[in-house]
N, C-alpha and C positions, 0 to 999 in steps of 0.2 A: 428492083432492089427498093425493099421495102421497108422499116419495122418502124416501131412501137416507138423510138425513141426519136429518130429522127423523122423528114422529113425536107423535100425540093419543094419549093416555091421556087413558081416561072417570074414572076416583075413584083418584086424585082428581085435579078436571078442570085438565090441566097442557100442555107441549107440551115435547118432549124434545128437543133440541137437539146432535148431532155439530158437531164446531166445531176448527177448522185453524187455530191460531196464529199469527201472525206478530207477534213485537213487535218494538220499536224500531225501527215505522213514521215515514213524517214523519204521518200521519191515521190517528186511526182511523175507519174503514170499512170493511164489505164491502164483499172483493176477490174475490166469484164459489167456486166450489167445487173443491174439493181434494181429486180422486177422491168418498170417500163422504159427503165432510165440508163446512159451508161451511168455506169463506174467512176467517178478520177480523184485518185487519191492524189493531193497537194502537202506541199513540204511549207506551207504558209500557216501563221493563227487563223483563225477565224475572229481576228480584231483588225477595224481600222479597213477593215477593207482587201485586207492582206491574201484572205485567201483565192478573190474575186480576179484580183489582181493576179495572182498568180496561173489562177484557172485561164483568165482573159490569155496572158503570155503561153501562155502553153500551148493551147490549140489553133492558134499565131502560128507557132512553130508547125503546129502537126499539120494543119490544112496547107501551110508554105504561105499563108496571106500577111500580107501588112494589119501589126496589132487595130488598126485603127477601123480594119474592116470588119470585127468585129463586137457586141452590142449584147449585153448581159436586159434581157425582155423583161426577165421578171424573174423572183429569189433573192434580191439582191442580199435579205438576211439572213437567208435559211439554208438550206442541205441540199433541197428542189430549185433545179434552177431551170431556166431558156434560154439560149446563148442561139441567137444570128448571129453565122457567117456570110455574109457577105461577096461575090466575083465563087465560092466555093459553089461546085457543080458535082462532088463526085465524093465519094469517101475513099484517105488514104487507107493501102495495105492492110497496116493493123487495124482498122474498125470495120473492112469490109469481112472478115470475117464475122465478127457477132451480128451481122447484120441479116446473115442466112438464118 
């Protein structure tokens, strides 16, 4: 399985996601694809890092890993972000359909 919006890295074992974030949504959820990125709506404003924190918390829950295993590699101040998830080797079921 390979798609433009995610990649698997062997060392260190992790997934790298390209994410397009839509802040101030009614609820936090995966909204499909946005070009070459996974679109995630977050129910937090893009103020003082709240949307970034909500995104990382949601992805930690989705991938069932501790939040400390996620790192925002780039995109701290924009909608386009790259997130590294250490210890994750596969996509959750909700994302597998998007990877086809």
